[in-house]
Every structure is written in C-alpha cells, then in structure tokens.
C-alpha positions as MATLAB code, in Angstrom:
seq = 'MRKFNPAVVLLSCMLATGNVHADDFNDGVSYYEQGDFASALESFKAAADKGNADAQFNLGLMFLNGEGVPQDYKQAFSWFELSASKGNVKAQVNLGRMYAKGKGMLSNHGIAASWFRKAADQGYADAQYSLGILHVTGNGVARDYNKAKELFQRAANQSNASAQYQLGLLYLKGRGVASNLVEAYKWLSLAGDYEDSEVFRKYVAAKMSKDEVAEAEALAQDWKPENSTE';
ca = [
      -9.297    7.900    0.655;
      -9.632    4.631   -0.701;
     -11.224    1.590    1.908;
      -9.287   -0.109    4.636;
      -8.864   -3.246    3.071;
      -5.531   -4.778    3.463;
      -4.254   -7.377    0.886;
      -2.727  -10.650    1.782;
       0.069  -10.270    0.521;
       2.888  -13.461    1.972;
       6.210  -13.459    1.608;
       7.137  -16.954    0.341;
      10.762  -16.995   -0.181;
      12.450  -19.941   -3.040;
      14.017  -23.296   -1.118;
      16.844  -24.293   -1.661;
      17.476  -27.099   -4.458;
      17.282  -30.666   -2.790;
      15.819  -29.063    0.885;
      13.500  -31.991    1.382;
      12.316  -30.119    4.558;
      11.124  -27.214    4.526;
      11.218  -24.556    7.761;
       7.822  -23.469    9.070;
       7.637  -20.327    7.576;
       7.684  -21.801    3.518;
       5.437  -24.506    5.124;
       2.584  -22.105    6.167;
       3.474  -20.503    2.439;
       2.365  -23.777    1.360;
      -0.435  -24.830    3.454;
      -1.923  -20.806    2.807;
      -1.652  -21.648   -0.643;
      -3.445  -25.034   -0.438;
      -6.559  -22.836    1.913;
      -5.042  -24.877    4.271;
      -5.368  -21.917    6.933;
      -5.474  -24.058   10.319;
      -1.639  -25.491    8.849;
      -0.663  -22.265    8.400;
      -1.689  -20.711   11.141;
       0.144  -23.133   12.874;
       3.241  -23.372   10.967;
       3.247  -19.003   11.030;
       2.922  -18.861   14.887;
       5.724  -21.638   14.817;
       8.353  -19.139   12.644;
       7.048  -16.354   14.617;
       8.077  -17.655   17.698;
      11.418  -18.230   16.250;
      10.940  -14.070   15.659;
      10.667  -14.105   11.665;
       9.123  -10.885   11.125;
       7.453  -12.649    7.961;
       5.866  -14.881    9.881;
       4.500  -12.507   12.619;
       2.569   -9.932    9.884;
       1.300  -12.823    8.176;
      -0.458  -13.877   11.670;
      -1.358  -10.863   11.680;
      -3.078  -10.733    8.449;
      -4.822  -13.860    9.124;
      -6.457  -12.760   12.397;
      -7.245   -9.254   10.725;
      -9.040  -11.286    8.294;
     -10.507  -14.347   10.205;
      -8.792  -16.863    8.242;
      -8.451  -19.997    9.835;
      -9.430  -17.938   13.232;
     -12.189  -15.871   14.442;
     -11.733  -12.222   13.609;
      -9.967  -10.691   16.183;
      -8.452   -7.452   15.785;
      -6.418   -6.913   19.357;
      -4.672  -10.677   17.966;
      -3.706   -8.768   14.907;
      -2.438   -5.709   16.102;
      -0.057   -6.926   18.451;
       1.731   -9.363   15.428;
       2.247   -6.489   13.917;
       3.799   -4.461   16.562;
       5.934   -7.561   16.809;
       6.929   -7.624   12.801;
       7.003   -3.702   12.564;
       9.360   -3.673   15.679;
      11.750   -5.310   13.169;
      11.401   -3.264   10.232;
       8.613   -4.905    8.164;
       7.266   -2.111    6.222;
       3.904   -4.455    5.526;
       3.330   -4.659    9.282;
       4.135   -0.946    9.867;
       1.199    0.366    7.091;
      -1.257   -2.432    8.838;
      -0.711   -0.452   12.130;
      -1.243    2.652   10.824;
      -4.252    2.004    8.780;
      -5.894   -0.223   11.783;
      -4.989    3.586   14.133;
      -6.183    5.143   11.487;
      -9.778    3.150   10.631;
     -10.132    2.468   14.897;
      -9.366   -1.155   14.377;
      -9.703   -2.571   18.049;
      -8.957    0.608   19.117;
      -9.568    4.459   19.008;
      -9.122    6.294   15.950;
      -5.267    7.864   16.418;
      -4.707    9.442   12.915;
      -1.408   11.573   14.793;
       0.124    7.311   15.841;
      -1.085    6.409   12.394;
       0.756    8.931   10.877;
       4.064    7.925   12.548;
       3.580    4.288   11.203;
       3.129    5.266    8.131;
       6.267    7.375    7.942;
       8.749    4.527    9.224;
       7.672    3.053    6.225;
       7.764    5.370    3.986;
      11.214    6.325    4.660;
      12.135    3.268    3.715;
      11.118    3.342   -0.021;
       7.037    1.592    0.716;
       4.261    3.134   -2.083;
       1.841    2.202   -0.033;
       3.431    4.016    2.980;
       3.981    7.138    0.689;
       0.612    6.656   -0.402;
      -1.304    6.654    2.871;
       1.199    9.456    4.247;
       0.073   11.524    1.577;
      -3.702   10.877    1.896;
      -3.393   12.077    5.839;
      -1.643   15.337    3.999;
      -4.075   15.637    1.898;
      -6.678   16.078    4.462;
      -4.841   17.280    7.467;
      -5.684   13.976    9.611;
      -2.921   13.376   12.673;
      -0.583   15.840   10.628;
      -1.007   19.144    8.786;
      -2.654   19.967    5.708;
      -0.153   19.840    3.336;
      -0.353   19.270   -0.683;
       3.375   20.073   -1.309;
       4.055   17.205    0.835;
       1.036   14.992   -0.245;
       2.269   15.702   -4.309;
       5.915   14.602   -3.264;
       4.615   12.187   -1.802;
       2.291   10.224   -4.317;
       5.084   10.897   -6.540;
       7.032    8.963   -4.898;
       5.214    6.042   -4.437;
       3.193    7.197   -8.414;
       6.884    6.415   -9.998;
       6.945    2.633   -8.208;
       4.032    1.893  -10.486;
       1.523    2.503   -7.398;
      -1.990    3.040   -8.970;
      -3.964    4.734   -6.300;
      -0.887    7.102   -5.721;
      -1.288    7.799   -9.782;
      -4.694    8.867   -9.219;
      -4.908   11.069   -6.535;
      -1.288   12.414   -8.408;
      -3.742   12.977  -11.385;
      -6.392   14.488   -9.160;
      -3.793   17.409   -7.746;
      -2.459   18.628  -11.368;
      -6.331   18.365  -12.025;
      -7.115   20.485   -9.129;
      -3.146   22.425   -8.837;
      -2.862   21.236   -5.635;
       0.936   21.663   -4.322;
       1.241   21.828   -8.266;
       0.472   24.309  -10.759;
      -2.864   23.157  -12.692;
      -1.576   20.825  -15.635;
      -4.461   18.441  -17.425;
      -1.673   16.823  -19.758;
      -0.052   15.678  -16.379;
      -3.605   15.101  -14.760;
      -4.048   12.684  -18.115;
      -0.533   10.944  -17.785;
      -1.586   10.202  -14.628;
      -5.269    9.469  -14.429;
      -4.549    7.362  -17.881;
      -1.772    5.310  -15.773;
      -3.864    4.564  -12.461;
      -5.496    2.537  -15.325;
      -9.590    1.510  -13.761;
      -8.297    2.748  -10.239;
     -11.432    4.281   -8.427;
     -13.108    6.943  -10.890;
      -9.725    7.618  -12.639;
     -11.813    6.505  -16.098;
     -14.757    9.008  -15.068;
     -11.852   11.624  -14.664;
     -10.305   11.048  -17.349;
     -12.596   11.952  -19.745;
     -13.885   15.022  -17.296;
      -9.950   16.437  -18.034;
     -10.048   15.630  -21.994;
     -13.270   17.438  -22.494;
     -11.135   20.645  -21.276;
      -8.459   19.759  -23.946;
      -7.430   19.584  -27.190;
      -6.568   16.196  -29.303;
      -3.410   17.353  -29.466;
      -2.973   18.016  -25.799;
      -4.694   14.089  -25.287;
      -2.650   12.979  -27.722;
       0.448   14.047  -26.415;
      -0.260   13.219  -22.723;
      -1.312    9.477  -24.095;
       2.390    9.557  -25.638;
       3.537   10.460  -22.130;
       1.816    8.021  -20.304;
       3.009    5.114  -23.343;
       6.456    6.377  -22.808;
       6.746    6.016  -18.874;
       8.356    4.043  -16.984;
       9.031    2.736  -12.987;
      11.693    3.519  -11.652;
      14.562    1.299  -11.929;
      12.927    0.127  -14.513;
      15.688   -1.612  -17.308;
      13.228   -2.342  -20.229;
];
C-alpha cells in the first residue's frame, strides 16, 4: 500500500468576469497559492463557517499538514468530518485514511472502509483504489480479489496510476482475474514510474516473447481513459 500522504488539493473556482470582490473561499485559494497560509486559513475559516464544504476540506488539510497552524489531527478530523457529511469525496477519503492509519484516533479499518465506500460509490478514483487495497489485505473487509480487481479497474479507467499499478500486479499474479502477462505489462506501463512499476515491467517482459511485449506496448499506446474525447 502506498504511504499515507494525501496531496493538498485546493478546489479553486474561476471568478466571474468583472467580479472585483472575491468571496472568502476564493480569497483563501489565492492566499494559499501565494504561500500566505495564515491569511488562507482565516479566509477558509470564514467560508467554512458559512457551510462551504470545500473550505472545510481545505482547513482539514492545513491542520493535517501543519500549514499556517501546528499540526493537529483532531482539528483535521473535525473539519474533514463536516465536509464529508456534505458528500465531499476528498474529505471522505481523508477520513478513511485517518482511520486506517490511526491518525488522531485508534486505527479502525472497518470505519475506514465505510468512508472509502461512500466516495467510491460516487465514482472517486482514489476511494476506489483505497477500498480495493483493503479488499486485497483483508483489513476491515473480507479479502476479495474479485472485488479488488473491480475497484482497481474502475479507478484505473480514470487514469489513477496507483490503481493501474495494482491492476497490473493482479494480472501478473492471477488474483481476481486469469493471469495475463500482456495485460499485466500494459497496466504496469500505464502506471508509469509509480512505485515499482518499472521493476515489475522488466520482470514481466522477461517472461514474454517479443511479439507479446509489442502487443502490450501497442495496447498501452492506444489506451484512453473513460470519457476521453481524444
């Protein structure tokens, strides 16, 4: 499983043309991008107090990462929980990861799985990947490679590199799917330099014929994510 290190994703909005006075949330985004974390925190707090779920999520991240404030898992959890209750998928995933890793509370993979599932059911790739990992390890849910494969496939189809990597490993090992070196190589190629993708690509290639490698490379080249219009 990849290390717990949620990325700071700020959900900035385009300001309407001619709007001189940005709202609190957009002010927070602007301050954050300038590295003025104290002002960003103040603006996000103002927006969060008005019920803005994205601002609540961003506050959670700032407390989680100690940006502009001392690192505080309890505060991070509180803001994530508020945001997650409004259906914010990023907050739901971060809550799940806090429960899985025991950040600020005792580790509880069952509760982690429930939060991952809420976001996964909304189509969020990171949640699908995270829930898939729990099905591989059997933590908080039944070990189920078929379910893991389904979840990794859904996330991989959205260009999620971590899921593409895990999907490649499932095809390599024949877990939840028939072993298929061509598919394994394809998905490991699409995962790029994620984790040990290159190491496993070389391992798989050593077991394949030149024609099989060429086929896998062509499949990876032609692959497009879901809903791609290119």
